C-alpha positions as CSV (number, residue, x, y, z in Angstrom):
1,M,124.8,104.2,106.9
2,N,124.8,101.4,109.4
3,T,126.0,97.8,108.5
4,S,122.5,96.3,107.9
5,N,121.6,99.0,105.5
6,K,124.9,98.6,103.7
7,F,124.2,95.0,103.3
8,I,120.7,95.4,101.9
9,V,122.2,98.0,99.3
10,L,125.0,95.5,98.3
11,M,122.4,92.8,97.8
12,A,120.2,94.8,95.7
13,L,123.2,96.0,93.5
14,M,124.3,92.3,93.1
15,A,120.7,91.3,92.1
16,A,120.5,94.0,89.6
17,T,123.8,93.1,88.1
18,L,123.0,89.4,87.8
19,T,119.7,90.3,86.1
20,A,121.2,92.4,83.7
21,S,124.0,89.8,82.9
22,A,121.4,87.2,82.3
23,Q,119.9,89.5,79.5
24,K,121.6,89.8,76.2
25,K,121.0,92.3,73.4
26,F,119.4,91.7,70.1
27,V,119.3,93.9,67.1
28,I,117.2,93.8,64.0
29,N,118.2,96.1,61.1
30,G,115.4,96.2,58.6
31,Q,115.0,97.1,55.0
32,A,111.5,98.3,53.8
33,P,112.2,100.6,50.9
34,E,108.4,101.1,49.8
35,L,107.1,101.6,53.4
36,N,108.3,104.9,54.5
37,G,106.2,106.5,57.1
38,K,104.5,103.1,58.1
39,Y,104.8,101.6,61.6
40,V,106.4,98.1,62.1
41,H,105.4,96.4,65.3
42,L,107.3,93.8,67.3
43,S,106.0,91.6,70.1
44,Y,107.6,88.9,72.0
45,G,107.3,87.2,75.4
46,T,109.9,87.4,78.4
47,G,108.4,84.5,80.4
48,N,105.9,84.6,83.3
49,D,103.0,85.8,80.9
50,N,104.8,89.1,80.4
51,Q,104.8,90.4,76.7
52,I,107.0,93.2,75.2
53,K,105.6,95.3,72.6
54,D,107.7,97.8,70.3
55,S,107.0,99.9,67.4
56,V,109.1,101.9,65.1
57,V,108.5,104.1,61.8
58,V,110.1,103.2,58.6
59,A,112.4,106.1,57.6
60,N,114.5,106.3,54.4
61,G,113.4,102.6,53.8
62,K,115.0,101.5,57.0
63,F,113.9,100.5,60.6
64,K,115.6,99.0,63.6
65,F,114.5,97.2,66.7
66,T,116.6,96.6,69.7
67,G,116.0,94.7,72.9
68,V,117.1,92.2,75.4
69,V,116.4,88.5,75.8
70,A,117.8,85.7,77.9
71,G,118.0,83.5,75.0
72,P,116.1,82.3,71.8
73,T,112.8,83.9,72.1
74,F,109.6,83.6,69.8
75,G,108.1,86.8,68.7
76,Y,105.9,88.3,65.8
77,I,106.4,91.2,63.5
78,S,103.5,93.1,61.8
79,L,102.6,96.1,59.9
80,G,100.5,98.9,61.4
81,G,97.0,99.5,60.1
82,R,96.5,96.0,59.1
83,A,94.3,93.2,60.7
84,L,96.4,90.4,62.2
85,S,95.4,87.7,59.8
86,F,97.7,84.8,58.7
87,D,99.2,86.9,55.9
88,D,99.8,89.8,58.1
89,V,102.1,88.3,60.8
90,F,105.8,87.4,60.4
91,S,106.9,85.0,63.1
92,V,110.3,85.2,64.3
93,V,113.0,83.7,66.7
94,L,114.8,86.5,68.4
95,E,118.4,85.5,69.4
96,P,121.1,87.7,71.3
97,T,122.8,88.8,68.1
98,T,122.4,91.1,65.0
99,M,119.9,90.0,62.5
100,K,118.8,91.6,59.2
101,M,115.3,91.6,57.8
102,T,113.7,92.6,54.5
103,L,110.0,93.2,54.7
104,D,107.7,92.1,51.8
105,R,105.4,95.0,51.2
106,D,102.5,92.9,49.9
107,S,102.6,89.9,52.4
108,I,104.7,90.3,55.4
109,N,104.8,86.5,56.1
110,K,106.9,86.3,52.9
111,S,109.6,88.5,54.6
112,R,113.1,87.3,55.1
113,L,115.1,87.5,58.4
114,T,118.6,86.2,58.5
115,G,121.3,85.9,61.3
116,S,119.1,83.6,63.5
117,K,120.0,79.7,63.2
118,E,116.6,78.9,65.2
119,N,114.6,81.3,63.0
120,D,116.1,79.5,60.0
121,K,114.8,76.1,61.5
122,L,111.3,77.6,62.2
123,K,111.1,78.9,58.5
124,S,112.1,75.4,57.3
125,L,109.3,73.9,59.3
126,D,106.8,76.5,58.0
127,E,107.8,75.8,54.4
128,Q,107.0,72.2,55.0
129,K,103.5,73.1,56.2
130,A,103.0,75.7,53.5
131,P,101.0,73.5,51.0
132,I,98.7,72.4,53.9
133,N,98.0,76.1,54.8
134,K,97.3,76.8,51.2
135,A,94.9,73.9,50.9
136,M,93.1,75.2,54.0
137,E,92.5,78.8,52.8
138,P,89.0,78.2,51.3
139,L,88.0,76.7,54.7
140,R,89.8,79.4,56.8
141,A,87.6,82.0,54.6
142,E,84.5,80.2,55.2
143,Y,85.2,79.6,59.0
144,Q,85.9,83.3,59.3
145,K,82.7,84.2,57.5
146,R,80.9,82.1,59.8
147,N,82.5,83.5,62.9
148,E,81.6,87.0,61.6
149,E,78.0,85.9,61.3
150,Y,78.0,84.5,64.7
151,A,79.3,87.7,66.0
152,K,76.5,89.6,64.4
153,A,73.9,87.4,65.6
154,S,75.2,87.5,69.2
155,K,74.3,91.1,69.4
156,A,70.8,90.7,68.2
157,L,67.8,90.8,70.6
158,K,66.9,88.1,73.2
159,E,64.3,86.4,70.9
160,M,67.2,85.5,68.6
161,E,69.2,83.7,71.4
162,Q,68.0,80.3,70.2
163,Q,69.3,81.0,66.7
164,V,72.5,82.1,67.8
165,E,72.9,78.9,69.9
166,A,72.2,76.9,66.8
167,M,74.8,78.8,64.8
168,K,77.2,78.3,67.7
169,I,76.7,74.4,67.6
170,D,76.8,74.2,63.8
171,N,80.0,76.3,63.7
172,Y,81.6,74.0,66.3
173,A,80.9,71.0,64.1
174,F,82.2,72.8,61.0
175,R,85.6,72.8,62.7
176,D,85.7,69.0,62.1
177,K,86.6,69.8,58.4
178,F,89.9,71.1,59.7
179,E,90.8,67.8,61.5
180,P,92.5,66.1,58.5
181,F,94.6,69.0,57.9
182,Q,95.5,69.6,61.5
183,K,96.6,65.8,61.9
184,Q,99.0,66.3,58.9
185,Q,100.5,69.4,60.5
186,D,100.5,67.6,63.8
187,A,102.4,64.7,62.2
188,I,105.0,67.2,60.7
189,D,105.5,68.8,64.1
190,R,105.9,65.5,66.0
191,D,108.3,64.2,63.4
192,F,110.4,67.4,63.6
193,I,110.4,67.2,67.6
194,A,111.6,63.6,67.4
195,K,114.5,64.4,64.7
196,N,115.6,67.6,66.5
197,P,115.8,67.1,70.3
198,Q,118.6,69.8,70.2
199,S,116.5,72.5,68.7
200,I,114.6,75.2,70.7
201,V,111.8,74.9,68.1
202,S,111.1,71.6,69.5
203,A,110.5,72.9,73.0
204,Y,108.5,75.6,71.7
205,L,106.2,73.3,69.7
206,M,106.0,70.9,72.7
207,R,104.2,73.4,74.7
208,F,101.2,73.0,72.3
209,K,101.4,69.5,71.8
210,I,101.2,68.4,75.6
211,S,97.3,68.6,75.6
212,G,97.2,65.8,73.1
213,M,99.7,63.5,74.9
214,T,99.5,61.1,77.7
215,L,101.8,61.8,80.7
216,A,104.2,59.0,79.4
217,E,104.4,60.3,75.9
218,A,105.1,63.9,77.2
219,E,107.9,62.6,79.5
220,K,109.7,60.5,76.8
221,V,109.7,63.6,74.6
222,Y,111.1,65.9,77.2
223,N,113.7,63.4,78.3
224,S,114.9,63.3,74.8
225,F,115.8,66.8,74.7
226,T,119.4,68.1,75.1
227,S,120.6,69.8,78.2
228,D,120.6,73.1,76.5
229,V,117.0,72.8,75.4
230,K,115.9,71.7,78.7
231,K,117.6,74.8,80.3
232,S,115.9,77.1,77.8
233,S,112.8,79.1,78.9
234,Y,110.6,77.0,76.7
235,G,112.2,73.7,77.9
236,K,111.5,74.8,81.5
237,E,107.8,75.6,80.5
238,V,107.4,72.1,79.2
239,F,108.9,70.6,82.3
240,D,106.6,72.8,84.4
241,E,103.5,71.6,82.3
242,I,104.6,67.8,82.7
243,N,104.7,68.4,86.5
244,K,101.4,69.8,86.7
245,M,100.0,67.0,84.4
246,R,101.8,64.5,86.7
247,S,100.1,66.2,89.8
248,G,96.7,65.7,88.2
249,S,97.2,62.1,87.1
250,P,96.3,58.8,88.7
251,G,98.3,57.7,91.8
252,N,98.8,61.4,93.0
253,P,97.0,63.1,95.9
254,A,94.4,65.4,94.8
255,Y,95.2,69.1,95.2
256,V,92.9,70.4,98.0
257,F,91.1,73.7,97.2
258,S,88.7,76.0,98.9
259,K,86.5,78.2,96.9
260,P,83.1,80.1,97.1
261,D,80.5,78.0,95.3
262,I,77.8,79.1,92.8
263,D,75.7,80.2,95.9
264,G,78.5,82.2,97.7
265,K,79.2,79.4,100.4
266,L,82.7,78.2,101.0
267,L,83.4,74.7,99.3
268,S,86.4,72.8,100.4
269,L,87.5,69.5,98.6
270,A,88.6,68.4,102.1
271,D,85.1,68.1,103.1
272,Y,84.4,65.3,100.5
273,R,86.9,62.8,102.2
274,G,85.2,59.4,102.3
275,K,83.3,59.9,99.1
276,Y,84.2,59.3,95.4
277,V,84.4,62.9,93.8
278,L,84.4,63.7,90.1
279,L,85.9,67.1,89.3
280,D,84.3,68.3,86.1
281,F,86.4,71.0,84.1
282,W,84.1,72.7,81.9
283,A,82.9,76.2,80.7
284,S,79.6,77.8,79.6
285,W,81.2,78.6,76.0
286,C,82.4,75.0,75.6
287,V,80.2,73.1,73.2
288,P,81.3,69.6,73.9
289,C,81.1,70.2,77.7
290,R,77.5,71.4,77.4
291,Q,76.5,68.6,74.9
292,G,78.0,66.1,77.6
293,N,75.9,67.3,80.5
294,P,72.9,65.1,79.9
295,H,75.1,61.9,80.2
296,L,76.6,63.4,83.2
297,I,73.3,63.9,84.9
298,S,72.6,60.2,84.3
299,V,75.9,59.2,86.0
300,Y,75.3,61.3,89.0
301,N,71.9,60.1,89.3
302,K,73.1,56.5,89.1
303,Y,75.7,56.7,91.8
304,K,74.8,59.6,94.1
305,D,73.2,57.5,96.7
306,A,76.4,55.3,96.7
307,G,78.9,58.0,98.0
308,F,79.4,59.8,94.6
309,E,79.7,63.6,94.2
310,I,80.4,65.9,91.3
311,I,82.1,69.3,91.7
312,G,81.7,71.5,88.5
313,I,84.8,73.7,88.0
314,S,84.3,76.3,85.3
315,D,86.4,78.5,83.1
316,D,84.1,81.4,83.5
317,D,85.8,83.8,85.9
318,R,85.3,86.7,83.5
319,N,81.8,86.1,82.9
320,E,79.9,84.7,86.0
321,A,76.4,85.7,84.5
322,A,77.1,83.2,81.5
323,W,78.3,80.5,84.0
324,K,75.2,80.8,86.2
325,K,72.9,80.7,83.2
326,A,74.5,77.7,81.6
327,V,74.2,75.8,85.1
328,E,70.4,76.7,85.1
329,Q,69.8,75.9,81.3
330,D,71.4,72.5,81.6
331,Q,69.9,71.7,84.8
332,I,73.2,70.8,86.6
333,Q,72.5,72.7,89.7
334,I,72.0,69.2,91.4
335,W,75.8,69.2,92.1
336,K,78.2,71.7,93.4
337,H,79.9,74.3,91.3
338,V,82.9,76.7,91.5
339,L,85.0,78.9,89.4
340,R,88.5,77.8,88.5
341,G,90.2,80.8,90.1
342,L,92.1,82.5,87.1
343,K,92.5,86.1,87.7
344,M,93.6,88.9,85.3
345,E,94.2,92.5,86.2
346,N,96.0,95.1,84.0
347,N,96.7,92.3,81.3
348,V,98.8,90.4,84.1
349,I,97.6,86.8,84.7
350,D,97.4,85.5,88.1
351,R,97.3,81.7,88.2
352,S,98.2,81.2,92.0
353,Q,94.6,80.2,92.8
354,D,93.9,78.5,89.5
355,I,92.4,75.0,90.3
356,S,93.1,74.1,86.5
357,E,96.7,75.0,86.7
358,H,97.3,72.6,89.8
359,Y,95.6,69.7,87.8
360,G,97.5,70.3,84.6
361,I,94.2,71.0,82.6
362,H,95.0,72.0,78.9
363,T,91.6,71.2,77.1
364,L,88.0,71.1,78.0
365,P,86.1,69.0,79.0
366,T,88.4,67.1,81.4
367,K,87.4,65.1,84.4
368,I,89.4,64.0,87.4
369,L,88.2,61.0,89.6
370,I,89.2,61.0,93.2
371,D,88.7,58.1,95.6
372,P,87.6,58.4,99.2
373,Q,91.2,58.7,100.5
374,G,91.9,61.8,98.2
375,V,94.0,60.0,95.8
376,I,93.4,60.6,92.0
377,I,92.2,57.3,90.3
378,G,91.3,58.4,87.0
379,R,91.9,61.3,84.3
380,Y,89.6,61.6,81.4
381,G,90.4,64.2,78.5
382,S,93.5,66.5,78.4
383,G,96.0,63.7,78.5
384,G,93.7,60.9,79.7
385,G,90.9,58.6,78.8
386,S,87.4,59.0,77.2
387,D,84.0,59.3,78.8
388,A,83.6,55.5,78.0
389,D,86.6,55.0,80.2
390,L,85.0,57.0,83.0
391,D,81.8,54.9,82.7
392,A,83.7,51.7,83.0
393,K,85.7,52.8,85.9
394,L,82.7,53.9,87.9
395,N,81.0,50.7,87.1
396,A,84.1,48.9,88.4
397,V,84.3,51.0,91.5
398,F,80.7,50.8,92.5
399,S,80.3,47.1,91.6
400,K,82.7,46.0,94.3
């Protein structure tokens, strides 16, 4: 073997050793005396959108899971043959240690797991929110019933499309009933994060809270985290999300993308230099996005002759037909349209060409306003202002 080949082999062995050393073993020894022959399922993430799924059969009232994690990792345990409803999933924080679990036959989320300090904190948090979840049960049942009715209606003949659309809008409006409960839960979560900057649970929760925060709020919370939490996989995810939000916030240069438009012609943001451009992040399935299109049409018609353009960026990569139909139905073909560029193949997500990823878009609708020099001067929705703020900004810009 020549020197070059020896070096390559040595580097490969070193990389494998480093990877192995970064992973540590966890063990769950389980007790389930009345569930012999039943499958128990474990699912947990390893970062980069990868998901590990494992299953074992209960034998002699016992089961055992083993695996490796780099640090505290969130996962879910469920029983085979049951639908994954709220009562059929047990959330768990896996740590590189030996843990013990006792399964509750009737309601798995009442099971107990010991040996994980972070899991103890998570369960304490869940217990605080338990009364709220209990109060939401009638709403949850009604919401599930409505969703089932909507699914059946969606399979009906074309002449029922108008009825299905009406149900969809009504169902979206029904979600407002959850808002007071969600606000209570959000307050509990935010209070937990503020009081526990040293807990991995805080970083985990922040991943879901960023969409409702301004950039300044998100940065303040992240900066309060301890060094260990920042170094965790969830802390790194929060850091990455903040950077993406920052790149899509006022004062930063707009990410320049090139995509085929709805007619198959190449569209590049660079070609719009010298004009004010509004990036409208939306989707055919997004009810508030669709409801806001009439107003957006009036905005476009008001400023289009003054050097104003709109580019619609749709989250419909997996359903181009619905995208094109929505553009036609809402009569918004008067401006340009592209897809966001999110790809999924063999359950692996590819975000490398995802426009939304580069702008830190967490919720729809969100709009980004860019000036003639290619600099972001406004963000509306997903950590930004409202449509009223957008109207005021455009009025100020074009009144000069």
